[in-house]
C-alpha positions in Angstrom: 89.4 85.1 121.5 92.9 84.0 120.7 94.4 81.0 122.6 97.6 81.2 124.7 99.0 78.6 122.3 98.5 81.0 119.4 100.2 83.8 121.3 103.1 81.5 122.0 103.4 80.7 118.3 103.4 84.4 117.4 106.2 85.1 119.9 108.2 82.2 118.6 107.9 83.3 115.0 108.8 86.9 116.0 111.9 85.6 117.8 112.8 83.4 114.8 112.6 86.4 112.5 114.7 88.6 114.8 117.3 85.9 115.0 117.4 85.4 111.2 117.8 89.2 110.7 120.6 89.4 113.3 122.6 86.7 111.7 122.0 88.0 108.2 119.9 85.1 107.0 117.2 87.4 105.7 116.9 91.1 105.1 113.7 93.0 105.7 112.5 95.8 103.5 111.5 99.1 105.1 107.8 98.1 105.4 108.6 94.6 106.9 111.0 96.2 109.4 108.3 98.7 110.5 105.8 95.9 110.7 108.0 93.7 112.8 108.7 96.6 115.2 105.0 97.2 115.5 104.2 93.5 116.1 107.0 93.4 118.8 105.2 96.2 120.7 101.8 94.4 120.5 103.3 91.1 121.6 105.3 92.7 124.5 102.0 94.3 125.7 100.3 90.9 125.3 97.9 92.3 122.7 96.4 90.1 120.1 97.3 90.8 116.5 94.8 90.6 113.7 94.4 87.8 111.2 95.9 89.9 108.5 98.9 90.7 110.7 99.3 87.0 111.5 99.3 86.2 107.8 102.1 88.8 107.2 104.0 87.5 110.2 103.8 84.0 108.7 105.0 85.1 105.3 108.1 86.8 106.7 108.7 83.9 109.1 108.7 81.4 106.2 111.6 83.3 104.7 113.4 83.2 108.0 113.3 79.5 108.7 
């Protein structure tokens, strides 16, 4: 089971990525854009993401910070 702290971190990373995209700090490729859209739905529904999805989220987030 995933902790509330982990869910909070996922949401913060998602928001960081969205902000970086909106100000032009990073540009997402087609796959990354679809992935982030998918993750946003899961997070909004309070669903857990998989370990693999978390790793991909982290890789994109590292470019955004």
